[in-house]
C-alpha positions in Angstrom: -76.5 -46.5 14.4 -76.3 -43.2 16.3 -77.5 -39.9 15.0 -73.9 -38.8 14.8 -73.1 -41.6 12.5 -76.0 -40.7 10.3 -75.1 -37.0 10.1 -71.3 -37.2 10.2 -68.7 -37.6 7.5 -66.1 -40.1 8.6 -62.4 -39.7 8.6 -59.6 -41.4 10.4 -59.5 -40.8 14.2 -56.3 -40.5 16.2 -56.1 -41.9 19.7 -53.6 -40.3 22.0 -53.1 -42.3 25.1 -51.6 -40.9 28.3 -48.8 -43.2 29.7 -49.4 -45.7 32.4 -50.1 -44.1 35.7 -48.8 -45.1 39.1 -50.1 -44.7 42.6 -48.7 -41.7 44.4 -45.5 -42.6 46.4 -45.6 -46.2 45.1 -43.7 -48.0 42.3 -46.3 -50.7 42.1 -48.7 -50.4 39.2 -52.3 -49.8 40.3 -54.3 -52.9 39.3 -57.8 -51.8 40.2 -58.0 -48.5 38.3 -61.1 -47.5 36.6 -60.5 -46.2 33.1 -62.3 -43.0 31.9 -61.6 -41.8 28.3 -61.8 -38.0 28.0 -62.0 -35.6 25.0 -61.9 -31.9 24.9 -61.5 -29.2 22.2 -57.9 -28.5 21.1 -58.3 -25.4 18.9 -56.9 -23.1 21.5 -53.4 -24.4 22.3 -53.2 -22.8 25.8 -56.5 -24.0 27.0 -55.6 -27.5 25.7 -52.3 -27.3 27.7 -54.0 -26.1 30.9 -56.7 -28.7 30.7 -54.1 -31.4 30.3 -52.3 -30.1 33.3 -55.5 -30.4 35.4 -55.8 -34.0 34.1 -52.3 -34.8 35.2 -52.9 -33.2 38.6 -56.1 -35.2 39.0 -54.4 -38.5 38.2 -51.7 -37.7 40.8 -54.4 -37.0 43.4 -56.6 -40.0 42.3 -54.4 -42.9 41.3 -57.6 -45.1 41.4 -58.7 -43.4 38.1 -56.9 -43.7 34.8 -57.8 -40.9 32.5 -57.2 -41.7 28.8 -57.1 -38.5 26.8 -58.7 -39.4 23.5 -58.2 -36.4 21.3 -59.1 -36.3 17.6 -56.8 -34.3 15.4 -59.5 -33.5 12.8 -58.8 -30.3 10.8 -62.5 -29.4 10.9 -64.8 -28.2 13.6 -64.8 -29.8 17.0 -68.1 -31.6 16.3 -66.5 -33.2 13.2 -63.8 -34.5 15.5 -66.3 -36.1 17.7 -68.2 -37.6 14.8 -64.9 -39.0 13.6 -64.3 -40.7 16.9 -67.8 -42.0 17.0 -67.6 -43.5 13.5 -64.3 -45.2 14.6 -66.0 -46.6 17.7 -63.6 -44.5 19.9 -66.1 -42.1 21.3 -65.0 -41.0 24.8 -66.8 -41.8 28.1 -66.7 -38.1 29.0 -66.0 -35.0 27.0 -66.2 -31.3 26.6 -69.6 -31.1 25.0 -70.5 -28.4 22.5 -73.5 -28.5 20.3 -75.1 -30.1 23.3 -78.7 -30.5 22.0 -77.3 -32.6 19.1 -76.0 -35.2 21.6 -79.2 -34.9 23.7 -81.4 -35.8 20.7 -79.0 -38.6 19.9 -79.7 -39.9 23.4 -76.0 -40.1 24.0 -75.8 -38.1 27.2 -76.6 -38.9 30.8 -78.2 -36.3 33.1 -75.7 -34.6 35.4 -75.6 -35.7 39.0 -77.3 -33.2 41.3 -74.1 -32.8 43.4 -72.3 -31.5 40.3 -75.3 -29.2 39.3 -75.1 -27.7 42.8 -71.6 -26.5 42.1 -72.7 -24.3 39.2 -74.1 -20.8 39.3 -76.3 -21.0 36.2 -76.8 -24.5 34.9 -78.7 -24.6 31.6 -81.2 -27.3 31.0 -81.8 -28.8 27.6 -85.4 -29.8 27.2 -85.8 -29.6 30.9 -82.7 -31.6 32.0 -79.1 -30.5 32.8 -76.6 -32.6 30.7 -73.5 -30.5 31.1 -71.3 -28.9 33.7 -70.1 -25.6 32.1 -66.4 -25.6 31.4 -66.2 -21.8 31.4 -68.6 -18.9 30.9 -68.7 -17.0 27.6 -66.5 -13.9 28.0 -66.9 -10.9 25.8 -65.0 -10.7 22.5 -63.4 -7.4 21.6 -60.5 -5.7 19.8 -57.1 -6.8 21.2 -54.4 -4.4 20.1 -50.8 -3.5 20.4 -51.0 -0.6 22.9 -47.3 0.5 22.5 -47.7 0.6 18.7 -51.0 2.6 19.0 -49.3 5.1 21.3 -46.3 5.4 19.1 -48.4 6.1 16.0 -51.0 8.2 17.8 -53.9 5.9 16.8 -57.3 6.1 18.3 -57.5 3.6 21.3 -61.2 4.1 22.1 -63.4 4.6 19.0 -66.8 5.7 20.1 -68.8 4.7 17.0 -68.3 2.0 14.3 -67.5 4.8 11.8 -64.6 5.9 14.1 -63.4 2.3 14.1 -63.4 2.2 10.3 -61.5 5.5 10.2 -59.0 3.8 12.5 -58.7 0.9 10.1 -58.1 3.2 7.2 -55.4 5.0 9.1 -53.6 1.8 10.1 -53.9 0.4 6.5 -52.4 3.6 5.1 -49.4 3.1 7.4 -48.6 -0.2 5.8 -49.8 -2.4 8.6 -52.8 -4.7 8.3 -55.5 -3.4 10.6 -56.8 -6.8 11.7 -55.8 -10.5 11.7 -58.3 -13.3 11.4 -57.8 -17.1 11.4 -60.5 -18.0 8.9 -58.8 -21.2 8.0 -60.5 -22.5 11.1 -64.1 -22.2 10.0 -65.5 -21.7 13.5 -63.1 -18.7 14.0 -65.4 -16.7 11.8 -67.9 -16.9 14.6 -66.1 -14.2 16.6 -66.7 -11.5 14.0 -70.1 -12.9 13.2 -71.0 -12.7 16.9 -70.2 -9.0 17.0 -72.6 -8.3 14.2 -75.2 -10.7 15.7 -75.1 -8.9 19.1 -75.1 -5.4 17.6 -78.0 -5.9 15.1 -80.0 -8.9 16.2 -79.4 -10.9 19.3 -79.7 -8.2 22.0 -82.8 -6.7 20.5 -84.6 -10.0 19.8 -83.2 -13.1 21.7 -85.9 -15.2 20.0 -84.9 -14.3 16.4 -84.2 -17.9 15.4 -87.5 -19.0 16.8 -89.1 -16.3 14.7 -87.1 -17.5 11.7 -88.5 -21.0 12.0 -92.0 -19.5 12.1 -91.4 -17.4 9.0 -91.7 -14.1 10.8 -88.2 -12.9 9.8 -85.6 -13.7 7.1 -81.9 -13.4 6.6 -82.5 -11.0 3.7 -84.3 -8.5 6.1 -82.6 -5.1 5.8 -81.1 -5.1 9.3 -79.6 -8.6 8.9 -78.1 -7.5 5.6 -76.6 -4.4 7.3 -75.0 -6.7 9.9 -73.4 -9.0 7.3 -72.3 -6.1 5.0 -70.5 -4.6 8.0 -68.6 -7.8 8.7 -67.9 -8.7 5.1 -66.6 -5.3 4.2 -63.8 -5.7 6.7 -62.4 -8.3 4.3 -63.4 -6.9 0.9 -62.0 -3.4 1.8 -58.7 -4.9 2.8 -58.9 -4.2 6.6 -58.0 -7.9 7.4 -54.6 -9.3 6.8 -54.6 -10.8 3.3 -53.8 -14.4 4.2 -57.0 -14.8 6.3 -58.2 -17.9 4.3 -55.1 -19.8 5.1 -54.5 -18.4 8.6 -55.4 -20.6 11.6 -56.4 -19.2 14.9 -53.2 -20.6 16.5 -51.2 -18.3 14.1 -53.0 -15.0 14.9 -51.1 -14.1 18.0 -47.8 -14.4 16.2 -49.1 -12.1 13.4 -50.1 -9.6 16.1 -46.8 -9.8 17.9 -44.8 -9.4 14.7 -46.7 -6.2 14.0 -48.0 -7.6 10.7 -51.5 -6.7 12.1 -52.4 -4.1 14.7 -55.6 -5.6 16.0 -57.2 -9.0 16.6 -60.9 -9.4 17.3 -61.2 -12.4 19.6 -61.9 -13.7 23.2 -60.0 -13.1 26.4 -58.3 -16.6 26.2 -55.8 -14.8 23.8 -54.4 -12.7 26.7 -52.6 -15.6 28.2 -51.2 -16.7 24.9 -49.8 -13.2 24.2 -48.3 -13.0 27.7 -46.7 -16.4 27.4 -45.2 -15.6 23.9 -44.1 -12.0 24.8 -44.3 -10.9 28.5 -43.4 -7.4 27.5 -46.2 -7.0 25.0 -48.7 -4.4 26.3 -52.2 -5.5 25.6 -54.9 -3.0 24.8 -58.6 -3.9 24.6 -61.8 -2.2 23.6 -65.3 -3.4 22.6 -66.6 -2.6 19.1 -69.4 0.0 19.2 -72.2 -0.2 16.7 -73.2 2.5 14.2 -75.0 4.5 16.9 -72.2 4.2 19.4 -73.9 1.6 21.5 -72.0 -1.4 22.8 -73.6 -4.9 22.8 -71.5 -7.9 23.8 -71.4 -11.6 23.3 -71.3 -13.3 26.7 -73.0 -15.2 29.5 -73.7 -18.8 30.6 -73.9 -21.4 27.8 -75.1 -25.1 27.6 -71.5 -26.2 26.7 -69.5 -28.1 29.3 -68.3 -31.5 30.7 -70.7 -34.3 29.9 -70.7 -38.1 30.4 -72.3 -40.5 27.9 -75.3 -42.6 28.8 -73.2 -45.7 28.2 -70.4 -44.6 30.6 -72.8 -43.4 33.2 -74.4 -46.9 33.4 -71.1 -48.1 34.9 -71.1 -46.9 38.5 -67.3 -46.9 38.6 -67.1 -44.6 35.5 -69.9 -42.4 36.8 -68.0 -42.0 40.1 -64.8 -41.2 38.3 -66.5 -38.6 36.2 -67.9 -36.9 39.3 -64.5 -37.0 41.0 -62.8 -35.4 37.9 -65.4 -32.6 37.5 -65.4 -31.8 41.2 -61.6 -31.7 41.1 -61.5 -29.6 37.9 -63.9 -27.0 39.5 -62.0 -26.8 42.8 -60.4 -23.6 44.0 -57.0 -25.1 43.7 -57.4 -26.1 40.1 -60.2 -23.9 38.5 -59.0 -20.5 39.8 -55.5 -21.0 38.3 -57.1 -22.4 35.1 -59.3 -19.4 34.6 -56.5 -17.0 35.5 -54.1 -18.7 33.0 -56.6 -19.0 30.1 -58.3 -15.6 30.6 -61.7 -17.2 31.2 -64.6 -16.4 33.5 -65.6 -19.2 36.0 -69.0 -20.8 36.2 -69.1 -21.9 39.8 -71.2 -20.8 42.7 -68.0 -20.6 44.8 -66.2 -17.4 44.1 -62.8 -18.2 42.4 -60.1 -16.1 43.9 -57.5 -14.9 41.5 -56.1 -11.6 40.3 -58.0 -9.7 37.6 -55.8 -6.8 36.4 -54.9 -4.9 33.3 -57.0 -5.6 30.2 -58.9 -8.4 31.9 -60.2 -5.9 34.4 -61.3 -3.7 31.5 -63.2 -6.6 30.0 -64.8 -7.5 33.3 -66.0 -3.9 33.6 -67.5 -4.0 30.1 -69.1 -7.4 30.9 -70.9 -5.9 33.9 -71.9 -2.7 32.2 -73.2 -3.4 28.8 -76.1 -5.7 27.5 -75.0 -9.1 26.2 -76.3 -12.1 24.3 -75.0 -15.5 23.4 -73.9 -16.1 19.8 -76.5 -17.5 17.4 -75.2 -21.1 17.5 -75.5 -21.2 21.4 -79.2 -21.1 21.6 -81.3 -24.0 23.0 -84.9 -25.0 22.7 -86.8 -23.1 20.0 -83.7 -21.0 19.3 -81.4 -23.8 18.3 -79.9 -23.7 14.8 -80.3 -26.7 12.5 -77.2 -28.8 13.2 -75.2 -28.0 10.0 -76.4 -24.5 9.3 -73.7 -22.6 11.2 -70.8 -24.0 9.2 -72.8 -23.9 6.0 -73.4 -20.2 6.5 -69.8 -19.4 7.4 -68.6 -21.1 4.3 -71.1 -19.1 2.2 -69.9 -15.9 3.9 -66.3 -16.8 3.1 -67.3 -16.7 -0.6 -68.6 -13.1 -0.1 -65.4 -12.2 1.8 -63.4 -13.3 -1.2 -65.6 -11.3 -3.6 -67.0 -14.4 -5.3 -70.6 -13.5 -4.5 -72.4 -10.4 -3.1 -73.7 -10.3 0.5 -77.2 -10.2 -0.9 -76.6 -13.4 -2.8 -75.2 -15.0 0.3 -78.3 -14.1 2.3 -80.6 -15.3 -0.4 -78.8 -18.6 -0.4 -79.1 -18.7 3.4 -82.8 -18.3 3.2 -83.1 -21.1 0.7 -80.8 -23.4 2.6 -82.7 -22.6 5.8 -85.9 -23.8 4.3 -84.2 -27.1 3.3 -82.6 -27.8 6.6 -85.7 -26.7 8.6 -87.8 -29.3 6.9 -85.9 -31.9 8.9 -85.2 -29.9 12.0 -87.6 -27.4 13.5 -87.6 -27.2 17.3 -90.7 -24.9 17.3 -92.7 -28.0 16.1 -90.7 -30.7 18.0 -87.9 -30.9 15.4 
């Protein structure tokens, strides 16, 4: 039984099968196709759509490979979807791998072929070996806002300190519009706002904070960590987030913004394309959130997440070759540049992807190359990896604070207690 079976809660899996493929220019069915099942995250509808388009283009160019898109429709986190597929014996041959160290320790992944590693600018090894080909780089999150509405109301479009940002929220709220929308029904979505507090108070200053936590040098109840969480939670308890946040999904946030039910949305650049598709006339504004001292620290950079192939699939030379062909095709100029442009993502390849970067995306790129950045707390590897279930446990506990059921202090005390429990079974500073 795999580690995923041991740690996962099972639910029914859903298998979506792409229709029978035909060789280009031929009405004869290809009889010697190699089948490669493929799974990727579906939380962002546009990225899902554009990934599917690349799959279709690949199959047209490579009729000798049949891609079976094996997508779970789990309502939980992406890892839960994969655990569901695994428990139903439908785990894919290849997949977009997040929580990569979990799969490495489960001995489910094959090392990435050197030819694929050579395509990537900053491959990230896990315990000394590269197991993923990065899908996209982590782009900075920031405040996405309705520029026309801001100009019409005379609202501040470039707060210089966090206090100025809160003054802006108060002004917007007084006008009868919710300052922010957040899709907290998707538990992972809370990671965007958490990431801002993490970068501002913790991650940039101490990239090894989690390693220090394993060793007992720091605690969640430390004053600066408490300040970070208070800052985030008060956005909710003070009414600066649209009231339906606990039932709002990320996929609904753009429509709330376009309907002017909320003036701002703290999220990643993938949202730009969703907005443009839904309303080409919507004028997007963007600014990074400053900290209390007026400094800007961003979430961003290369991550260990990306395309991976299972050890089982890689043992089949035909499947291994199909995976190499697919990833090479995905990262080609003809496919990857339009993909990044359409989804508002930054590429990971050594080859420079040529596409236009204008408007708010150019503003983001300028910030990305100007200010210090860090990865979010759940993206660390080695001694800085979270216990596998701790992120979602924490976000659910913080939801209780956001709804006023417990204080931030109580949430942090519970985090310290839970950490000690989970770290007994998982501690990378002492070999897990």
